[in-house]
C-alpha positions as CSV (number, residue, x, y, z in Angstrom):
1,M,51.9,47.1,114.8
2,T,55.4,46.1,114.8
3,T,58.0,47.8,117.7
4,L,61.4,48.6,116.6
5,T,64.0,48.6,119.1
6,V,66.3,51.8,118.9
7,E,69.0,49.9,116.8
8,Q,66.6,48.6,114.2
9,H,65.1,52.2,114.0
10,A,68.5,53.8,113.7
11,A,69.3,51.1,110.6
12,S,66.0,51.6,109.0
13,L,67.4,55.4,108.4
14,V,69.6,54.1,106.0
15,P,68.6,52.5,102.6
16,P,69.4,48.9,102.5
17,Q,72.2,48.0,100.4
18,P,73.3,44.6,99.0
19,A,76.5,44.4,101.0
20,A,77.0,46.9,103.9
21,S,80.1,49.3,103.2
22,L,82.2,50.6,106.2
23,Q,80.9,53.9,105.5
24,E,77.2,52.7,106.0
25,A,78.3,50.9,109.2
26,A,79.8,54.1,110.6
27,L,76.7,56.1,109.7
28,R,74.4,53.3,111.4
29,R,76.5,54.0,114.6
30,R,76.6,57.7,114.7
31,L,72.6,57.7,113.8
32,L,72.4,55.4,117.2
33,A,74.5,57.6,119.2
34,V,72.4,60.6,118.2
35,L,69.0,58.6,119.2
36,Q,70.8,57.3,122.5
37,A,72.2,60.2,123.4
38,P,70.7,62.1,126.7
39,A,68.5,65.1,126.3
40,Q,70.5,68.3,127.2
41,P,68.3,70.6,130.0
42,D,67.1,73.8,128.8
43,R,68.2,75.7,132.0
44,M,70.2,74.2,134.8
45,T,71.8,75.6,138.1
46,Y,75.9,75.6,138.1
47,E,75.9,72.4,140.3
48,E,73.6,70.8,137.9
49,F,75.8,71.8,135.0
50,L,79.0,70.4,136.7
51,A,77.2,67.1,137.4
52,W,75.9,67.0,133.8
53,A,79.4,68.0,131.9
54,D,82.1,65.8,132.1
55,E,85.8,66.2,131.1
56,D,85.4,66.0,127.6
57,A,82.2,68.2,127.3
58,L,83.0,71.3,124.8
59,A,80.5,73.3,126.9
60,E,80.2,76.6,129.0
61,W,77.6,77.6,131.4
62,V,76.1,81.2,131.0
63,D,73.4,82.4,133.0
64,G,71.5,79.0,133.3
65,E,72.1,78.0,129.9
66,I,74.6,75.7,128.3
67,V,76.9,77.1,125.4
68,M,78.5,74.3,123.2
69,T,81.9,75.0,121.6
70,S,83.7,73.7,118.5
71,P,86.8,71.5,118.8
72,A,90.0,73.7,118.4
73,S,92.4,73.9,115.5
74,R,95.8,72.9,115.1
75,P,97.2,76.8,115.2
76,H,95.0,77.3,118.3
77,Q,96.4,74.4,119.9
78,D,100.0,74.9,119.0
79,I,99.8,78.6,120.4
80,S,98.1,77.5,123.7
81,G,100.9,74.6,124.3
82,F,103.5,77.3,123.6
83,L,102.0,80.0,125.8
84,N,101.3,77.1,128.8
85,S,105.0,75.8,128.5
86,V,106.4,79.2,128.8
87,L,104.2,80.6,131.3
88,R,104.1,77.7,133.5
89,A,108.1,77.5,133.7
90,L,107.9,81.5,134.5
91,V,105.2,81.3,137.3
92,E,107.0,78.1,139.0
93,H,110.5,79.3,138.7
94,H,109.4,82.9,140.5
95,A,106.6,80.7,142.5
96,L,104.0,83.3,141.3
97,G,101.2,81.0,141.0
98,V,99.4,78.5,138.9
99,V,98.6,78.3,134.9
100,L,95.8,76.3,133.7
101,P,95.2,75.6,130.5
102,A,91.4,74.5,128.9
103,P,89.7,72.6,129.9
104,F,89.0,74.1,133.3
105,Q,86.2,76.4,134.4
106,M,86.3,80.1,135.4
107,K,83.1,80.8,137.5
108,L,82.0,84.3,137.6
109,A,78.7,86.0,138.8
110,R,76.5,84.9,135.8
111,S,78.7,82.5,133.8
112,S,81.4,79.8,134.0
113,R,83.8,79.8,131.0
114,E,86.5,77.8,129.9
115,P,89.6,80.4,128.8
116,D,92.2,79.1,126.9
117,L,94.8,79.8,129.6
118,L,93.8,81.3,132.9
119,F,96.9,82.5,135.6
120,V,95.8,82.2,139.2
121,A,98.3,84.3,141.4
122,A,99.7,82.9,144.5
123,E,97.5,85.0,146.8
124,H,94.3,83.7,145.0
125,Q,95.0,80.4,145.3
126,D,92.0,80.0,147.9
127,R,89.7,80.5,144.7
128,L,90.6,77.1,143.3
129,R,88.4,74.1,143.6
130,S,88.8,70.6,142.2
131,S,87.1,71.5,138.9
132,Y,86.5,75.0,138.7
133,L,87.9,78.4,139.7
134,D,85.2,80.3,141.9
135,G,86.1,83.6,141.0
136,P,88.1,85.8,138.6
137,A,91.8,84.6,137.4
138,D,94.2,87.3,137.4
139,M,94.8,86.8,133.7
140,V,92.6,85.3,130.9
141,V,94.3,84.1,127.4
142,E,91.7,83.7,124.8
143,I,93.0,82.6,121.5
144,V,90.4,83.7,118.7
145,S,88.9,81.5,115.8
146,P,86.4,82.3,113.2
147,E,83.8,80.3,115.3
148,S,84.7,81.9,118.7
149,V,85.3,85.7,117.4
150,G,81.8,87.1,118.6
151,R,82.2,85.5,122.1
152,D,85.6,86.6,122.7
153,R,85.6,90.1,121.7
154,G,81.6,90.4,122.7
155,E,80.4,88.3,125.9
156,K,83.4,87.2,127.3
157,F,85.1,90.4,127.2
158,T,81.9,92.0,129.1
159,E,81.6,89.1,131.6
160,Y,85.8,89.3,131.9
161,E,85.4,92.9,132.6
162,A,82.5,92.8,134.9
163,G,83.7,89.8,137.0
164,G,87.0,91.5,137.9
165,V,89.8,89.9,135.6
166,P,92.9,92.1,135.8
167,E,94.1,91.1,132.3
168,Y,92.7,89.8,129.4
169,W,94.7,88.7,126.2
170,L,93.1,88.2,123.0
171,L,95.1,86.7,120.4
172,D,93.9,86.2,116.7
173,P,96.4,83.8,114.7
174,Q,94.4,84.1,111.5
175,R,94.8,87.9,111.3
176,Q,98.3,87.8,113.4
177,W,97.1,90.3,115.7
178,A,97.1,90.7,119.5
179,E,95.4,92.6,121.7
180,F,96.1,93.3,125.6
181,Y,93.7,94.8,127.7
182,R,94.1,95.7,131.3
183,L,91.4,96.5,133.8
184,E,91.2,100.0,135.2
185,G,88.6,100.6,137.6
186,E,85.5,98.9,136.0
187,R,86.6,99.0,132.7
188,Y,89.3,97.3,130.2
189,R,91.6,99.7,128.7
190,L,93.7,99.0,125.7
191,A,97.5,98.2,126.8
192,F,99.0,97.0,123.7
193,A,97.9,96.0,120.1
194,G,99.9,94.9,117.1
195,A,101.5,92.1,115.3
196,E,104.9,92.6,116.5
197,G,106.4,94.1,119.6
198,E,106.9,93.5,123.2
199,Y,103.7,93.5,125.7
200,R,105.1,93.7,129.5
201,S,102.3,92.0,131.8
202,T,101.6,93.7,135.0
203,V,100.4,90.5,136.8
204,L,103.4,88.6,135.7
205,P,106.3,90.5,137.1
206,G,109.6,90.7,134.8
207,F,107.5,88.8,132.1
208,G,107.7,90.2,128.3
209,L,105.8,88.5,125.3
210,R,107.3,89.2,121.8
211,V,103.9,89.4,120.0
212,E,105.7,87.7,116.8
213,W,106.7,84.8,118.6
214,L,103.2,83.6,118.2
215,W,102.8,83.6,114.4
216,Q,106.2,82.0,113.4
217,Q,105.8,78.7,112.0
218,P,107.2,76.3,113.4
219,L,106.6,78.1,116.6
220,P,110.1,79.2,118.6
221,P,111.4,76.3,120.5
222,V,110.3,76.4,124.1
223,L,113.9,76.0,125.5
224,D,115.3,79.1,123.5
225,V,112.4,81.2,124.7
226,L,113.3,80.5,128.3
227,R,116.9,81.1,127.8
228,E,115.8,84.5,126.3
229,L,113.9,85.1,129.7
230,G,116.5,84.0,131.8
231,L,114.7,81.0,133.2
232,I,117.6,78.6,132.5
């Protein structure tokens, strides 16, 4: 019996052609990468997950299992980058704490998620570790996509509520709709929802977000927004 190497086995999966095209060569490389990829464990501790996942892994840890996520879309990244720039300027100007964009893990009791943005107040800086936040952020922002809507409105909503995240922002660029929840006791209450109008955050004193900014194409220049907020 002839023993095939991994490379030979991958090549045998592609029908031979008189002259290999660039497309066939790319297919062989993808097949080889799949065959050589390390197996993903079924269950693991959070420490094992941190050792397994690298900085580019699109993965979250939920009750011992790995949840893979999809790459973000251009509108998603535009809104995330816009909010990150505005919120970081605000937070640094008033020395309120830190704003961290994905990928950065927030570890709660039974899960570790990668919110699109999270804010950690200055008085809670002791929760920050080198590669994750050990405990709830003071504010979490999730930008909804068709692929993530079930998690963002379901599992994550419940986890963030139970984990004690004071403010949860849900932004849906496809529907041009925003929802802002505040933790009252042990339950989230809807504080504001709509396609336009101003939301005043309770964890970011003096900050008002004009919701319609998020749907503009192109998005408002960050410097113009910072001027309106009185930061420059």
